[in-house]
C-alpha positions in Angstrom: 128.9 20.7 -31.1 127.2 19.6 -34.3 125.9 16.2 -35.2 128.5 13.5 -36.0 128.9 13.1 -39.8 127.2 9.9 -41.0 124.9 9.6 -38.0 121.4 8.5 -38.9 118.2 10.4 -38.4 116.7 7.4 -36.4 119.6 7.3 -34.1 119.5 11.1 -33.6 115.7 11.0 -32.9 116.3 8.2 -30.4 119.0 10.3 -28.7 116.7 13.3 -28.6 114.0 11.3 -27.0 116.4 9.9 -24.4 117.8 13.3 -23.6 114.3 14.7 -23.5 113.3 12.1 -20.9 116.3 13.0 -18.8 115.8 16.7 -19.0 112.0 16.7 -18.4 112.6 14.3 -15.5 115.4 16.4 -14.0 113.9 19.9 -14.6 110.3 19.6 -15.5 108.8 20.4 -18.9 108.4 24.1 -18.4 112.0 24.5 -17.3 113.5 22.3 -20.0 114.7 24.4 -23.0 115.2 23.2 -26.5 118.7 24.8 -26.5 119.7 22.6 -23.5 118.2 19.6 -25.3 120.2 20.3 -28.4 123.4 20.7 -26.4 122.8 17.4 -24.6 122.4 15.6 -27.9 125.2 17.4 -29.6 123.1 19.3 -32.2 122.9 23.0 -33.2 119.6 24.3 -31.8 118.1 24.8 -35.2 118.9 21.3 -36.2 116.4 20.0 -33.6 113.6 21.0 -35.9 114.7 18.4 -38.5 113.5 15.9 -35.9 110.8 17.5 -33.8 108.4 20.4 -34.6 107.8 21.9 -31.2 108.6 21.3 -27.5 104.9 20.3 -27.1 105.3 17.7 -29.8 108.3 16.3 -28.0 106.4 16.0 -24.7 103.5 14.3 -26.4 105.8 11.9 -28.2 107.6 11.0 -25.0 104.3 10.3 -23.1 102.6 8.7 -26.1 105.5 6.3 -26.6 105.4 5.4 -22.9 101.7 4.6 -23.0 101.9 2.6 -26.3 104.8 0.6 -24.9 103.0 0.0 -21.7 99.8 -1.3 -23.4 101.7 -3.5 -25.9 103.8 -4.9 -23.0 100.8 -5.7 -20.8 99.0 -7.4 -23.7 102.0 -9.5 -24.4 102.4 -10.4 -20.7 98.8 -11.5 -20.4 98.6 -13.3 -23.7 97.6 -17.0 -23.2 96.6 -16.6 -19.6 92.9 -17.3 -19.1 92.4 -17.8 -15.4 91.5 -14.4 -13.7 93.7 -15.1 -10.7 96.7 -15.9 -12.8 96.0 -12.8 -14.9 95.8 -10.7 -11.8 99.1 -12.0 -10.5 100.8 -11.5 -13.9 99.4 -7.9 -14.1 100.8 -7.1 -10.6 104.2 -8.5 -11.4 104.3 -6.7 -14.8 103.1 -3.4 -13.5 105.6 -3.3 -10.6 108.5 -4.4 -12.8 107.7 -1.9 -15.6 107.3 1.0 -13.1 110.5 0.2 -11.3 112.4 0.0 -14.6 110.9 3.0 -16.3 110.7 5.6 -13.5 111.4 8.5 -15.7 108.6 7.7 -18.2 106.1 7.0 -15.5 107.0 10.2 -13.6 106.7 12.3 -16.8 103.5 10.6 -17.8 101.9 11.5 -14.5 103.4 14.8 -13.6 103.5 16.4 -17.0 100.0 15.4 -18.2 99.1 18.9 -17.1 101.5 20.4 -19.6 99.9 18.8 -22.6 97.7 20.8 -24.9 94.0 19.7 -24.5 93.9 17.6 -27.7 97.1 15.8 -26.7 95.9 15.3 -23.2 92.7 13.7 -24.4 94.7 11.2 -26.4 96.9 10.2 -23.5 94.0 10.0 -21.0 92.2 7.6 -23.5 95.3 5.4 -23.5 95.5 5.5 -19.7 91.9 4.5 -19.5 92.6 1.6 -21.9 95.4 0.4 -19.6 93.2 0.8 -16.5 90.5 -1.3 -18.3 93.0 -4.2 -18.5 92.9 -4.5 -14.7 89.2 -3.7 -14.5 88.4 -6.5 -16.9 90.6 -9.0 -14.9 88.7 -8.0 -11.7 85.4 -8.1 -13.4 86.0 -11.6 -14.8 87.2 -12.8 -11.4 84.0 -11.5 -9.8 81.8 -13.1 -12.5 83.7 -16.4 -11.9 83.1 -16.0 -8.2 86.8 -16.0 -7.5 86.9 -12.4 -6.3 84.5 -10.5 -3.9 84.7 -6.9 -4.9 82.2 -4.2 -3.8 83.1 -1.7 -6.6 85.3 -2.9 -9.4 86.2 0.6 -10.8 87.1 1.9 -7.3 89.1 -1.2 -6.7 90.9 -0.8 -10.0 92.0 2.7 -9.1 93.0 1.7 -5.6 95.2 -1.2 -6.8 96.8 0.9 -9.5 97.6 3.7 -7.0 99.2 1.3 -4.6 101.2 -0.5 -7.3 102.3 2.7 -9.1 103.5 4.2 -5.8 106.5 1.9 -5.9 108.1 4.5 -8.3 108.4 7.0 -5.5 110.2 4.9 -2.9 111.8 1.8 -4.5 115.6 1.6 -4.2 117.4 -1.1 -6.0 120.0 -1.1 -3.2 117.3 -1.3 -0.5 116.9 -4.1 2.0 114.2 -6.0 0.1 114.8 -7.5 -3.3 112.5 -7.0 -6.2 111.0 -10.5 -6.1 110.1 -10.1 -2.5 108.5 -6.7 -3.1 106.4 -8.2 -5.9 105.3 -11.1 -3.6 104.3 -8.6 -0.8 102.3 -6.5 -3.2 100.6 -9.6 -4.7 99.6 -10.8 -1.3 98.2 -7.4 -0.4 96.1 -7.2 -3.5 94.9 -10.8 -3.3 93.9 -10.3 0.4 91.7 -7.4 -0.8 89.9 -9.3 -3.6 89.8 -13.0 -2.8 86.6 -14.4 -1.3 
């Protein structure tokens, strides 16, 4: 099946990214073939190269887009909030909501980091560190303001992120607890660990 006459390059690239997310999530990066990707989008295999250069470039693009979106979104969420306690609560609610709604992107960003070439991996790891630093800075400011009692801010940052990100592996929208209640439970758990 070839591309629909009149379809735009931007729409095709968006469709390639969407199909790429699905296929890498379903089969893993190594098992995903560009031929299967082309078929999913409705392109001839050779036509893919009008939009992506290599399979590695596609993977980097998917993870990079995820990280850039994550960073822009958290910055937007925290904008205008000065109080460290309120910033921490906003961070928790954002992180959980984002990770529930973008399970594919989060899964690929974690599990396929190993499949990136070293240069690409370094770029993604730097973006991940930038995101981690958003939480670190909140915890640090809370400690400076004597709102939080934290023995090791970096370790606490990693522990909180691990707990919050874990929701991707078990959350079920049809489960017995609604999303708001889950956010409330996680918020209480985190605050119990950091408040004086």
